[in-house]
N, C-alpha and C positions, 0 to 999 in steps of 0.2 A: 347424536349427530355432532354436538359440540366437541366431544372428545375425539371423534373421528377426524373432524376438520383440523383440530390441533395436532393430531398425530401425522397428518400428511402435509401440513403447512410448509411450503418451501421445498418440497420434494417433487420428483418427476410425476408423482400421482396427483399433485395439485394442479387442476386444470384452470385455475384462476390466476395464481401468482407464479411468476417466473422463477424457477429453481436456480437458474444460472445467476440471475441478479441477486437472489437471496444469499447464495454461497460466495459469489465472487465480486459482487458490487458492480458488475458490468455484464452486458449482453451484446453479442455481435449483431443482433437485430435492431438494437437501439429503440427509438420511438416506434418503429414498425413492428415490434414484438407483439404477438397476439395475446400475451399474458401480462399481468400487471407488474410494474416495477415499483414496489412499495419503498419509497425513499424514507430513511429514518428522519425523525423530527423530535425536537425537544418540547413540543407542545404538551401542555398539561391536561389536554382533553382526555378523558378516560378511554382506554383501549378495550377492544372486545375481550370478554372474559374467557373465551375459549383458547386464547393463545398462551402458551407457557411463558413464564417470565423471561427466559433466555431468548425468546423470539419476539418480544415486544419491540415495536418500531420506535418507541420513545427512549430506548436505552441503547445508545450507540457512541461509545468513546472513540470510534475509529473514523478517520477522515481519509479521503483520497485526493491527491493532487494529480489531476488528469494530464497525461502525456508530458510530464515534467522532465524526465530523464531522456537524454539523447545519446545513444550509443555512437561513439565516433566511428566505429566500423561500418555503421549504416549511413552516416552522413558525410564523411570525409570525401571530398571531390577535388579534382584539379581544375584548372581554368577551362580545359576543353570538355569538362563534364565527366571524365572518367574517374573511377574510384581510386583513392590513395590507399596504400597498404598501411594499416595500423596494427602493430603487433599486439598479441594478447597481453603482454606485460604492460604496454602503454594503456590499453583499455582498462585493465584492472586498476592501474594508478589513477586514471581519470575517474573511474567509478568510485573508488575509495574516497577521493577528494570531494566528489559530489555528495556522497552519502554523509560524510562527516560534516560538511557545510550545512546541509539541510537538517540533519539530526540536531546539531548543536544550536542552530538558529531557533528551531521550533521548540526545543526543550527549554532554552533560556528565556524565550519570550512568552510561552504559553503554558508550560507545565511538564511534569514528568512523563516521559515516553516509556511505555511498557514494551513496545515492539514496533519496528519499522521495516517494511519490505518494499522492494522495487521490482517491477515486472520486466522481464527480458523478452517478452512476447513481441511479435511483429504486427498482430492484428490491430486495426485502428482503435478498437474499444479497450485494449489493454496496453498498447505500446507505451513504455515510459511511465506507467502509472506508479505513483508512490503512495503506499498505504501506511498511515501512521496511527497506531493504537495508543491513545493516551490512557493514563491511569484513572483520570477523572473525566466525567462527561462534560462538566462545565468548561474544562480546558479545550476539549474538542470543539465545542460550540463557539467559543471565542476565537479559536484559530480559524475556523471556516469564515466567520464574520469579517475578520481582519485580512485574511490572506487574499480574498477576492478583490481587494483593492491594491494588491502588490504586484510587482514584476520580479522575475528571477531570470538572470542570465539572458536578458533581452526579450523575454516572452511574458505575456500576462499569465498570472497564476489563476487556474480554475480549480477551486476547492469545493468539495461537498461532503456531507456526512455519508458514511458507508455502512451497510448492514453487516459487513464482514467483522467477525470477532474471533473466529477460530480459523487460522490460516492452514491448519492441517486439512480442513475440508475444502480449502480453496486451491491448494497447490497441486501440481501434477506430480504424482509419485514416480511415474516413468521417467520424467525429466531429471528428478533427483538421482535416479539410478543410471542415467545416461541412455535410456531406452525409448524415449518418446519418438514415435514415428511421424508425428504431426509437425514437428519442427516449431518454428516461431509462431505458427498460426494455430497452435493448440488453443482450445477455449478454456483450459484451466491455467492457473498462474504458473509461469516459469520464473521462480524467484531467484534473482541473481545474488549470489553470496558475496559478502565483503571479506576482506582478508582476515585471518585469524587474529593478527595483532590489533587491527582496528577494532574488532569486536571486543577484545579485552579492554581496550582504552575507552570506548564509548559507553558501554552499559555500566550503570552504577554511578553516573555523573550526578544524578538527581539526589533528592533528600534520601535519608535512610529508608531502605525498602524492606519488605518482607522477603522471604526466600525468592531470589530472582528466578524467573522462568527460563527454561532452556529454549534456545532459538530453534528455528527449523533446521539449522545445520548441526544441532546437537551440542554446541559449545555453551558452557555456562558463562554468563557475563561476569566480567571482573572490573576492578576500579580503573578508571581512566587516569593516566599519569602524565599526559602532556597535552599541550594545545598547539594548534597550528597558528603560525603568524598570519596576519591579514594578507600577506603577499601570496599565500597559497590558495586563496579563495578565488573561485572563478565565477561566482554568482552571488547576488545579494537580494534578500527580501526587502 
């Protein structure tokens, strides 16, 4: 029985634990979900022996900053309430600036970041979520403890530990191929990519690393070779 429970933990066959929360760290049903949302913890209390190491709730170097990113195409309005047109180029520049600011601040203050992803979904449980996977668990724990007392770009930061460690299981493959029919309300992550140049610049900023992982876009991180001046920053932790 223990081996069977371990084999179905976090899958759709698991009638106790929510598979969406386990894979994505968010569920559209929220607190009304009929299955358990087992939030990660750094408690030293022994965990059930039937769970594989990779599924232990006590091991979670990933945090999520809920609803932090605001796409200007979704929020730009004129005085009469009508939407302003924001070009795709302007949106990408805004997003790159946001991504660089958050990535740089978090890595400098809390520790080396292995991977950071931002959701481009529209559903309330995923919109603007920023997932940050640190290399060390203690860095993630400290980041959550401190960030919940901070503000960014005029809004309070809501940070929590996330069970997501493998974004390949969390993201929508149809979206990556431009074929998702659910649009922004898909229940799998629509991960918004940063520009190729920024990816080269950001990854590798931290201490000497082992072979750097490939991102979900398939590009291998390279050394960062510049810094933006404070004038380019639009939000502060």
